[in-house]
KELUMTI-355288 format. One record per residue: residue number from 1; chain; x, y, z of N, C-alpha, C in turn. Coordinates in steps of 0.001 Angstrom, whole numbers, m for minus. Layout:
<num = NUM | chaine = A | nu = X | nv = Y | nw = Z | cau = X | cav = Y | caw = Z | cu = X | cv = Y | cw = Z>
...
This chain:
<num = 1 | chaine = A | nu = 17801 | nv = 13561 | nw = m10033 | cau = 16714 | cav = 12630 | caw = m9827 | cu = 17184 | cv = 11512 | cw = m8890>
<num = 2 | chaine = A | nu = 16375 | nv = 11229 | nw = m7883 | cau = 16663 | cav = 10169 | caw = m6922 | cu = 15883 | cv = 8914 | cw = m7311>
<num = 3 | chaine = A | nu = 16618 | nv = 7862 | nw = m7633 | cau = 16015 | cav = 6598 | caw = m8062 | cu = 16205 | cv = 5576 | cw = m6944>
<num = 4 | chaine = A | nu = 15107 | nv = 5045 | nw = m6451 | cau = 15135 | cav = 4026 | caw = m5414 | cu = 14866 | cv = 2668 | cw = m6049>
<num = 5 | chaine = A | nu = 15773 | nv = 1735 | nw = m5833 | cau = 15538 | cav = 351 | caw = m6239 | cu = 15405 | cv = m434 | cw = m4950>
<num = 6 | chaine = A | nu = 14198 | nv = m889 | nw = m4676 | cau = 13882 | cav = m1511 | caw = m3393 | cu = 13344 | cv = m2925 | cw = m3578>
<num = 7 | chaine = A | nu = 13382 | nv = m3685 | nw = m2509 | cau = 12855 | cav = m5047 | caw = m2521 | cu = 13566 | cv = m5878 | cw = m1477>
<num = 8 | chaine = A | nu = 13103 | nv = m7088 | nw = m1308 | cau = 13694 | cav = m7982 | caw = m314 | cu = 15142 | cv = m8312 | cw = m649>
<num = 9 | chaine = A | nu = 15855 | nv = m8751 | nw = 364 | cau = 17237 | cav = m9192 | caw = 179 | cu = 17254 | cv = m10368 | cw = m794>
<num = 10 | chaine = A | nu = 18086 | nv = m10270 | nw = m1811 | cau = 18174 | cav = m11333 | caw = m2805 | cu = 17258 | cv = m11146 | cw = m4001>
<num = 11 | chaine = A | nu = 16556 | nv = m10030 | nw = m4069 | cau = 15607 | cav = m9812 | caw = m5169 | cu = 16269 | cv = m9294 | cw = m6441>
<num = 12 | chaine = A | nu = 17526 | nv = m8851 | nw = m6339 | cau = 18230 | cav = m8371 | caw = m7529 | cu = 18446 | cv = m6875 | cw = m7574>
<num = 13 | chaine = A | nu = 18270 | nv = m6204 | nw = m6452 | cau = 18440 | cav = m4748 | caw = m6409 | cu = 19837 | cv = m4319 | cw = m6853>
<num = 14 | chaine = A | nu = 20836 | nv = m4928 | nw = m6281 | cau = 22212 | cav = m4543 | caw = m6581 | cu = 22590 | cv = m4902 | cw = m8012>
<num = 15 | chaine = A | nu = 22155 | nv = m6055 | nw = m8473 | cau = 22444 | cav = m6479 | caw = m9844 | cu = 21871 | cv = m5472 | cw = m10844>
<num = 16 | chaine = A | nu = 20598 | nv = m5116 | nw = m10665 | cau = 19979 | cav = m4147 | caw = m11567 | cu = 20650 | cv = m2777 | cw = m11431>
<num = 17 | chaine = A | nu = 20944 | nv = m2374 | nw = m10207 | cau = 21576 | cav = m1068 | caw = m9981 | cu = 22898 | cv = m949 | cw = m10712>
<num = 18 | chaine = A | nu = 23690 | nv = m2005 | nw = m10644 | cau = 24997 | cav = m2007 | caw = m11306 | cu = 24841 | cv = m1814 | cw = m12820>
<num = 19 | chaine = A | nu = 23863 | nv = m2477 | nw = m13410 | cau = 23629 | cav = m2355 | caw = m14850 | cu = 23037 | cv = m991 | cw = m15210>
<num = 20 | chaine = A | nu = 22093 | nv = m523 | nw = m14386 | cau = 21469 | cav = 774 | caw = m14651 | cu = 22442 | cv = 1934 | cw = m14484>
<num = 21 | chaine = A | nu = 23337 | nv = 1807 | nw = m13531 | cau = 24320 | cav = 2864 | caw = m13305 | cu = 25129 | cv = 3113 | cw = m14572>
<num = 22 | chaine = A | nu = 25459 | nv = 2054 | nw = m15273 | cau = 26201 | cav = 2197 | caw = m16531 | cu = 25323 | cv = 2825 | cw = m17614>
<num = 23 | chaine = A | nu = 24073 | nv = 2397 | nw = m17690 | cau = 23150 | cav = 2931 | caw = m18703 | cu = 22869 | cv = 4419 | cw = m18502>
<num = 24 | chaine = A | nu = 22765 | nv = 4827 | nw = m17227 | cau = 22409 | cav = 6210 | caw = m16915 | cu = 23612 | cv = 7100 | cw = m16627>
<num = 25 | chaine = A | nu = 24795 | nv = 6508 | nw = m16528 | cau = 26016 | cav = 7258 | caw = m16166 | cu = 25757 | cv = 8154 | cw = m14954>
<num = 26 | chaine = A | nu = 25348 | nv = 7513 | nw = m13879 | cau = 24974 | cav = 8271 | caw = m12687 | cu = 25663 | cv = 7714 | cw = m11443>
<num = 27 | chaine = A | nu = 25464 | nv = 8402 | nw = m10329 | cau = 25982 | cav = 7933 | caw = m9045 | cu = 25151 | cv = 6733 | cw = m8595>
<num = 28 | chaine = A | nu = 25742 | nv = 5911 | nw = m7722 | cau = 25046 | cav = 4735 | caw = m7205 | cu = 25518 | cv = 4468 | cw = m5786>
<num = 29 | chaine = A | nu = 24559 | nv = 4337 | nw = m4887 | cau = 24854 | cav = 4012 | caw = m3492 | cu = 24141 | cv = 2717 | cw = m3120>
<num = 30 | chaine = A | nu = 24901 | nv = 1814 | nw = m2561 | cau = 24389 | cav = 512 | caw = m2134 | cu = 24311 | cv = 502 | cw = m610>
<num = 31 | chaine = A | nu = 23187 | nv = 61 | nw = m74 | cau = 22953 | cav = 89 | caw = 1371 | cu = 23982 | cv = m712 | cw = 2156>
<num = 32 | chaine = A | nu = 24334 | nv = m1895 | nw = 1692 | cau = 25304 | cav = m2708 | caw = 2424 | cu = 26662 | cv = m2020 | cw = 2493>
<num = 33 | chaine = A | nu = 27072 | nv = m1395 | nw = 1394 | cau = 28351 | cav = m683 | caw = 1395 | cu = 28329 | cv = 485 | cw = 2385>
<num = 34 | chaine = A | nu = 27202 | nv = 1199 | nw = 2433 | cau = 27106 | cav = 2329 | caw = 3359 | cu = 27044 | cv = 1861 | cw = 4805>
<num = 35 | chaine = A | nu = 26336 | nv = 773 | nw = 5059 | cau = 26299 | cav = 235 | caw = 6431 | cu = 27705 | cv = m184 | cw = 6859>
<num = 36 | chaine = A | nu = 28454 | nv = m773 | nw = 5936 | cau = 29821 | cav = m1195 | caw = 6248 | cu = 30699 | cv = 14 | cw = 6568>
<num = 37 | chaine = A | nu = 30597 | nv = 1066 | nw = 5746 | cau = 31401 | cav = 2265 | caw = 5990 | cu = 31035 | cv = 2922 | cw = 7317>
<num = 38 | chaine = A | nu = 29751 | nv = 2898 | nw = 7672 | cau = 29294 | cav = 3510 | caw = 8918 | cu = 29429 | cv = 2559 | cw = 10109>
<num = 39 | chaine = A | nu = 29798 | nv = 1307 | nw = 9815 | cau = 29848 | cav = 260 | caw = 10839 | cu = 28546 | cv = 241 | cw = 11624>
<num = 40 | chaine = A | nu = 27441 | nv = 237 | nw = 10895 | cau = 26107 | cav = 309 | caw = 11484 | cu = 25258 | cv = m830 | cw = 10928>
<num = 41 | chaine = A | nu = 25217 | nv = m1919 | nw = 11666 | cau = 24457 | cav = m3094 | caw = 11240 | cu = 23208 | cv = m3269 | cw = 12101>
<num = 42 | chaine = A | nu = 22657 | nv = m2151 | nw = 12553 | cau = 21456 | cav = m2138 | caw = 13389 | cu = 20222 | cv = m2217 | cw = 12478>
<num = 43 | chaine = A | nu = 19472 | nv = m3289 | nw = 12618 | cau = 18276 | cav = m3477 | caw = 11787 | cu = 16993 | cv = m3310 | cw = 12590>
<num = 44 | chaine = A | nu = 17099 | nv = m2606 | nw = 13714 | cau = 15894 | cav = m2252 | caw = 14471 | cu = 15134 | cv = m1205 | cw = 13656>
<num = 45 | chaine = A | nu = 13958 | nv = m839 | nw = 14119 | cau = 13191 | cav = 194 | caw = 13422 | cu = 13996 | cv = 1495 | cw = 13348>
<num = 46 | chaine = A | nu = 14637 | nv = 1857 | nw = 14460 | cau = 15454 | cav = 3078 | caw = 14468 | cu = 16655 | cv = 2954 | cw = 13537>
<num = 47 | chaine = A | nu = 17300 | nv = 1791 | nw = 13530 | cau = 18439 | cav = 1569 | caw = 12645 | cu = 18047 | cv = 1660 | cw = 11176>
<num = 48 | chaine = A | nu = 16885 | nv = 1145 | nw = 10851 | cau = 16403 | cav = 1206 | caw = 9462 | cu = 16081 | cv = 2650 | cw = 9067>
<num = 49 | chaine = A | nu = 15496 | nv = 3400 | nw = 9983 | cau = 15209 | cav = 4819 | caw = 9705 | cu = 16513 | cv = 5598 | cw = 9536>
<num = 50 | chaine = A | nu = 17496 | nv = 5304 | nw = 10388 | cau = 18797 | cav = 5969 | caw = 10287 | cu = 19428 | cv = 5688 | cw = 8925>
<num = 51 | chaine = A | nu = 19306 | nv = 4451 | nw = 8470 | cau = 19845 | cav = 4077 | caw = 7160 | cu = 19132 | cv = 4839 | cw = 6039>
<num = 52 | chaine = A | nu = 17829 | nv = 4986 | nw = 6174 | cau = 17066 | cav = 5718 | caw = 5169 | cu = 17495 | cv = 7188 | cw = 5133>
<num = 53 | chaine = A | nu = 17735 | nv = 7776 | nw = 6302 | cau = 18228 | cav = 9164 | caw = 6365 | cu = 19619 | cv = 9273 | cw = 5739>
<num = 54 | chaine = A | nu = 20460 | nv = 8272 | nw = 5991 | cau = 21819 | cav = 8269 | caw = 5433 | cu = 21750 | cv = 8202 | cw = 3903>
<num = 55 | chaine = A | nu = 20920 | nv = 7311 | nw = 3378 | cau = 20772 | cav = 7186 | caw = 1923 | cu = 20194 | cv = 8477 | cw = 1335>
<num = 56 | chaine = A | nu = 19224 | nv = 9062 | nw = 2026 | cau = 18597 | cav = 10307 | caw = 1566 | cu = 19625 | cv = 11430 | cw = 1483>
<num = 57 | chaine = A | nu = 20463 | nv = 11563 | nw = 2501 | cau = 21453 | cav = 12645 | caw = 2520 | cu = 22393 | cv = 12556 | cw = 1318>
<num = 58 | chaine = A | nu = 22856 | nv = 11361 | nw = 1022 | cau = 23747 | cav = 11184 | caw = m127 | cu = 23015 | cv = 11430 | cw = m1445>
<num = 59 | chaine = A | nu = 21802 | nv = 10906 | nw = m1545 | cau = 21026 | cav = 11090 | caw = m2775 | cu = 20661 | cv = 12558 | cw = m2981>
<num = 60 | chaine = A | nu = 20295 | nv = 13245 | nw = m1905 | cau = 19965 | cav = 14669 | caw = m2017 | cu = 21179 | cv = 15477 | cw = m2491>
<num = 61 | chaine = A | nu = 22359 | nv = 15133 | nw = m1994 | cau = 23581 | cav = 15812 | caw = m2434 | cu = 23758 | cv = 15671 | cw = m3944>
<num = 62 | chaine = A | nu = 23592 | nv = 14457 | nw = m4441 | cau = 23742 | cav = 14227 | caw = m5890 | cu = 22685 | cv = 15008 | cw = m6667>
<num = 63 | chaine = A | nu = 21452 | nv = 14927 | nw = m6218 | cau = 20356 | cav = 15607 | caw = m6918 | cu = 20554 | cv = 17125 | cw = m6917>
<num = 64 | chaine = A | nu = 20942 | nv = 17676 | nw = m5774 | cau = 21162 | cav = 19120 | caw = m5669 | cu = 22279 | cv = 19592 | cw = m6587>
<num = 65 | chaine = A | nu = 23154 | nv = 18684 | nw = m6978 | cau = 24246 | cav = 19013 | caw = m7888 | cu = 23947 | cv = 18584 | cw = m9326>
<num = 66 | chaine = A | nu = 22662 | nv = 18370 | nw = m9610 | cau = 22215 | cav = 18126 | caw = m10970 | cu = 22483 | cv = 16736 | cw = m11515>
<num = 67 | chaine = A | nu = 22710 | nv = 15777 | nw = m10621 | cau = 23010 | cav = 14424 | caw = m11080 | cu = 21896 | cv = 13452 | cw = m10719>
<num = 68 | chaine = A | nu = 21737 | nv = 12439 | nw = m11545 | cau = 20869 | cav = 11315 | caw = m11215 | cu = 21630 | cv = 10422 | cw = m10244>
<num = 69 | chaine = A | nu = 20890 | nv = 9752 | nw = m9376 | cau = 21512 | cav = 8841 | caw = m8426 | cu = 20599 | cv = 7645 | cw = m8185>
<num = 70 | chaine = A | nu = 21197 | nv = 6476 | nw = m8141 | cau = 20493 | cav = 5242 | caw = m7807 | cu = 20870 | cv = 4865 | cw = m6385>
<num = 71 | chaine = A | nu = 19881 | nv = 4550 | nw = m5580 | cau = 20109 | cav = 4017 | caw = m4239 | cu = 19383 | cv = 2685 | cw = m4160>
<num = 72 | chaine = A | nu = 20129 | nv = 1633 | nw = m3852 | cau = 19469 | cav = 342 | caw = m3717 | cu = 19533 | cv = m106 | cw = m2267>
<num = 73 | chaine = A | nu = 18336 | nv = m276 | nw = m1719 | cau = 18219 | cav = m811 | caw = m364 | cu = 16823 | cv = m1364 | cw = m150>
<num = 74 | chaine = A | nu = 16699 | nv = m2214 | nw = 842 | cau = 15443 | cav = m2920 | caw = 1082 | cu = 14302 | cv = m1936 | cw = 1293>
<num = 75 | chaine = A | nu = 14522 | nv = m924 | nw = 2104 | cau = 13518 | cav = 118 | caw = 2351 | cu = 12163 | cv = m537 | cw = 2643>
<num = 76 | chaine = A | nu = 12096 | nv = m1338 | nw = 3725 | cau = 10966 | cav = m2241 | caw = 3912 | cu = 9648 | cv = m1625 | cw = 4377>
<num = 77 | chaine = A | nu = 9693 | nv = m402 | nw = 4904 | cau = 8460 | cav = 175 | caw = 5453 | cu = 8064 | cv = 1464 | cw = 4745>
<num = 78 | chaine = A | nu = 6806 | nv = 1787 | nw = 4892 | cau = 6278 | cav = 3027 | caw = 4335 | cu = 7040 | cv = 4221 | cw = 4918>
<num = 79 | chaine = A | nu = 7341 | nv = 4163 | nw = 6226 | cau = 8083 | cav = 5255 | caw = 6872 | cu = 9469 | cv = 5435 | cw = 6265>
<num = 80 | chaine = A | nu = 10171 | nv = 4335 | nw = 6024 | cau = 11515 | cav = 4413 | caw = 5434 | cu = 11453 | cv = 5023 | cw = 4040>
<num = 81 | chaine = A | nu = 10454 | nv = 4653 | nw = 3271 | cau = 10306 | cav = 5203 | caw = 1920 | cu = 9933 | cv = 6683 | cw = 1958>
<num = 82 | chaine = A | nu = 9115 | nv = 7057 | nw = 2944 | cau = 8731 | cav = 8465 | caw = 3091 | cu = 9954 | cv = 9315 | cw = 3437>
<num = 83 | chaine = A | nu = 10817 | nv = 8798 | nw = 4298 | cau = 12051 | cav = 9509 | caw = 4656 | cu = 12904 | cv = 9740 | cw = 3417>
<num = 84 | chaine = A | nu = 13065 | nv = 8709 | nw = 2593 | cau = 13961 | cav = 8793 | caw = 1437 | cu = 13454 | cv = 9746 | cw = 352>
<num = 85 | chaine = A | nu = 12164 | nv = 9777 | nw = 102 | cau = 11550 | cav = 10662 | caw = m900 | cu = 12096 | cv = 10457 | cw = m2311>
<num = 86 | chaine = A | nu = 11881 | nv = 9281 | nw = m2863 | cau = 12360 | cav = 8975 | caw = m4214 | cu = 11570 | cv = 9730 | cw = m5279>
<num = 87 | chaine = A | nu = 12258 | nv = 10046 | nw = m6356 | cau = 11596 | cav = 10620 | caw = m7531 | cu = 11096 | cv = 9519 | cw = m8469>
<num = 88 | chaine = A | nu = 11752 | nv = 8374 | nw = m8404 | cau = 11398 | cav = 7230 | caw = m9253 | cu = 11688 | cv = 5985 | cw = m8427>
<num = 89 | chaine = A | nu = 10681 | nv = 5131 | nw = m8272 | cau = 10833 | cav = 3931 | caw = m7446 | cu = 10618 | cv = 2669 | cw = m8270>
<num = 90 | chaine = A | nu = 11578 | nv = 1771 | nw = m8165 | cau = 11491 | cav = 455 | caw = m8803 | cu = 11395 | cv = m573 | cw = m7690>
<num = 91 | chaine = A | nu = 10353 | nv = m1384 | nw = m7740 | cau = 10175 | cav = m2452 | caw = m6760 | cu = 10588 | cv = m3769 | cw = m7397>
<num = 92 | chaine = A | nu = 11635 | nv = m4349 | nw = m6866 | cau = 12088 | cav = m5670 | caw = m7310 | cu = 11255 | cv = m6714 | cw = m6564>
<num = 93 | chaine = A | nu = 10169 | nv = m7089 | nw = m7163 | cau = 9222 | cav = m8043 | caw = m6564 | cu = 9453 | cv = m9429 | cw = m7169>
<num = 94 | chaine = A | nu = 10702 | nv = m9865 | nw = m7159 | cau = 11082 | cav = m11109 | caw = m7833 | cu = 11108 | cv = m12319 | cw = m6906>
<num = 95 | chaine = A | nu = 11055 | nv = m12074 | nw = m5589 | cau = 11022 | cav = m13175 | caw = m4622 | cu = 9974 | cv = m12876 | cw = m3566>
<num = 96 | chaine = A | nu = 9485 | nv = m13908 | nw = m2932 | cau = 8460 | cav = m13731 | caw = m1898 | cu = 9035 | cv = m13877 | cw = m492>
<num = 97 | chaine = A | nu = 10200 | nv = m14511 | nw = m379 | cau = 10860 | cav = m14679 | caw = 912 | cu = 12354 | cv = m14512 | cw = 724>
<num = 98 | chaine = A | nu = 12979 | nv = m13899 | nw = 1725 | cau = 14437 | cav = m13741 | caw = 1700 | cu = 15045 | cv = m14633 | cw = 2778>
<num = 99 | chaine = A | nu = 16330 | nv = m14499 | nw = 2983 | cau = 16993 | cav = m15238 | caw = 4060 | cu = 16830 | cv = m14551 | cw = 5405>
<num = 100 | chaine = A | nu = 16159 | nv = m13413 | nw = 5426 | cau = 15999 | cav = m12628 | caw = 6648 | cu = 14519 | cv = m12541 | cw = 7015>
<num = 101 | chaine = A | nu = 14073 | nv = m13495 | nw = 7800 | cau = 12648 | cav = m13597 | caw = 8153 | cu = 12143 | cv = m12367 | cw = 8897>
<num = 102 | chaine = A | nu = 13018 | nv = m11747 | nw = 9731 | cau = 12594 | cav = m10548 | caw = 10452 | cu = 12253 | cv = m9422 | cw = 9474>
<num = 103 | chaine = A | nu = 13020 | nv = m9303 | nw = 8409 | cau = 12743 | cav = m8285 | caw = 7387 | cu = 11491 | cv = m8647 | cw = 6601>
<num = 104 | chaine = A | nu = 11353 | nv = m9921 | nw = 6260 | cau = 10154 | cav = m10353 | caw = 5531 | cu = 8887 | cv = m10002 | cw = 6305>
<num = 105 | chaine = A | nu = 8932 | nv = m10157 | nw = 7622 | cau = 7757 | cav = m9913 | caw = 8465 | cu = 7349 | cv = m8443 | cw = 8484>
<num = 106 | chaine = A | nu = 8307 | nv = m7533 | nw = 8412 | cau = 7955 | cav = m6107 | caw = 8478 | cu = 7809 | cv = m5464 | cw = 7099>
<num = 107 | chaine = A | nu = 8177 | nv = m6194 | nw = 6045 | cau = 8150 | cav = m5615 | caw = 4699 | cu = 6717 | cv = m5260 | cw = 4301>
<num = 108 | chaine = A | nu = 6518 | nv = m4014 | nw = 3939 | cau = 5215 | cav = m3525 | caw = 3481 | cu = 5285 | cv = m3300 | cw = 1975>
<num = 109 | chaine = A | nu = 4367 | nv = m3897 | nw = 1252 | cau = 4360 | cav = m3706 | caw = m198 | cu = 4181 | cv = m2216 | cw = m488>
<num = 110 | chaine = A | nu = 4991 | nv = m1683 | nw = m1381 | cau = 4888 | cav = m252 | caw = m1684 | cu = 3617 | cv = 66 | cw = m2456>
<num = 111 | chaine = A | nu = 3086 | nv = 1234 | nw = m2202 | cau = 1869 | cav = 1677 | caw = m2882 | cu = 2182 | cv = 2582 | cw = m4063>
<num = 112 | chaine = A | nu = 3184 | nv = 3412 | nw = m3916 | cau = 3516 | cav = 4392 | caw = m4952 | cu = 4842 | cv = 4035 | cw = m5599>
<num = 113 | chaine = A | nu = 4762 | nv = 3334 | nw = m6714 | cau = 5970 | cav = 2949 | caw = m7439 | cu = 5823 | cv = 3360 | cw = m8897>
<num = 114 | chaine = A | nu = 6948 | nv = 3451 | nw = m9564 | cau = 6935 | cav = 3754 | caw = m10994 | cu = 7066 | cv = 2498 | cw = m11836>
<num = 115 | chaine = A | nu = 7724 | nv = 1480 | nw = m11267 | cau = 7951 | cav = 248 | caw = m12015 | cu = 8053 | cv = m922 | cw = m11049>
<num = 116 | chaine = A | nu = 7309 | nv = m1962 | nw = m11338 | cau = 7385 | cav = m3213 | caw = m10573 | cu = 7978 | cv = m4273 | cw = m11490>
<num = 117 | chaine = A | nu = 9049 | nv = m4874 | nw = m11031 | cau = 9685 | cav = m5940 | caw = m11799 | cu = 9433 | cv = m7242 | cw = m11056>
<num = 118 | chaine = A | nu = 8697 | nv = m8141 | nw = m11692 | cau = 8345 | cav = m9396 | caw = m11022 | cu = 9066 | cv = m10603 | cw = m11624>
<num = 119 | chaine = A | nu = 9690 | nv = m10412 | nw = m12788 | cau = 10478 | cav = m11476 | caw = m13424 | cu = 11745 | cv = m10854 | cw = m13994>
<num = 120 | chaine = A | nu = 12820 | nv = m11604 | nw = m13928 | cau = 14102 | cav = m11079 | caw = m14400 | cu = 14099 | cv = m10694 | cw = m15869>
<num = 121 | chaine = A | nu = 13396 | nv = m11412 | nw = m16687 | cau = 13432 | cav = m11125 | caw = m18125 | cu = 12323 | cv = m10171 | cw = m18561>
<num = 122 | chaine = A | nu = 11690 | nv = m9534 | nw = m17608 | cau = 10578 | cav = m8634 | caw = m17902 | cu = 11029 | cv = m7360 | cw = m18636>
<num = 123 | chaine = A | nu = 12157 | nv = m6792 | nw = m18218 | cau = 12693 | cav = m5571 | caw = m18815 | cu = 14205 | cv = m5684 | cw = m18937>
<num = 124 | chaine = A | nu = 14745 | nv = m5140 | nw = m19996 | cau = 16212 | cav = m5046 | caw = m20096 | cu = 16646 | cv = m3775 | cw = m19369>
<num = 125 | chaine = A | nu = 17914 | nv = m3699 | nw = m18975 | cau = 18397 | cav = m2460 | caw = m18352 | cu = 18205 | cv = m1237 | cw = m19262>
<num = 126 | chaine = A | nu = 18342 | nv = m1428 | nw = m20562 | cau = 18128 | cav = m317 | caw = m21505 | cu = 16676 | cv = 165 | cw = m21455>
<num = 127 | chaine = A | nu = 15732 | nv = m776 | nw = m21360 | cau = 14315 | cav = m396 | caw = m21275 | cu = 14017 | cv = 354 | cw = m19979>
<num = 128 | chaine = A | nu = 14579 | nv = m113 | nw = m18875 | cau = 14370 | cav = 556 | caw = m17589 | cu = 14980 | cv = 1953 | cw = m17631>
<num = 129 | chaine = A | nu = 16180 | nv = 2079 | nw = m18175 | cau = 16836 | cav = 3385 | caw = m18278 | cu = 16001 | cv = 4346 | cw = m19132>
<num = 130 | chaine = A | nu = 15415 | nv = 3849 | nw = m20196 | cau = 14585 | cav = 4674 | caw = m21063 | cu = 13355 | cv = 5186 | cw = m20295>
<num = 131 | chaine = A | nu = 12735 | nv = 4306 | nw = m19491 | cau = 11588 | cav = 4732 | caw = m18676 | cu = 11974 | cv = 5848 | cw = m17720>
<num = 132 | chaine = A | nu = 13139 | nv = 5705 | nw = m17102 | cau = 13606 | cav = 6723 | caw = m16144 | cu = 13893 | cv = 8032 | cw = m16861>
<num = 133 | chaine = A | nu = 14541 | nv = 7966 | nw = m18001 | cau = 14888 | cav = 9180 | caw = m18754 | cu = 13650 | cv = 9918 | cw = m19233>
<num = 134 | chaine = A | nu = 12545 | nv = 9198 | nw = m19435 | cau = 11323 | cav = 9817 | caw = m19938 | cu = 10469 | cv = 10464 | cw = m18856>
<num = 135 | chaine = A | nu = 10939 | nv = 10428 | nw = m17619 | cau = 10173 | cav = 11044 | caw = m16520 | cu = 10458 | cv = 12525 | cw = m16471>
């Protein structure tokens, strides 16, 4: 199962991912870590699509081998989300603006999500893990 945790920079994607990874005992890929390994800090439309393909390739590998995987990245556009093809999407809607105005401007609110988190105390990691396991 491919789990996408998306939202603006600073919304808590990585924090939640770290906690959920322990609850689900699954693989976890963080976008910043992958960009660093690829030395690819291109945030143009093409760079964002390339990042989505990179995250998809790793997530597909895990899924094809029978494992759950969490990928946390901004995934700001409908096209980027379509490329990734998540099985379960969590939108961290905890902030309205990030430190990256260019990203804020292109961010499209997701239409197809499984869970929207708008406040930090809304769900515990155990509750989120239970929702994912019940899919």
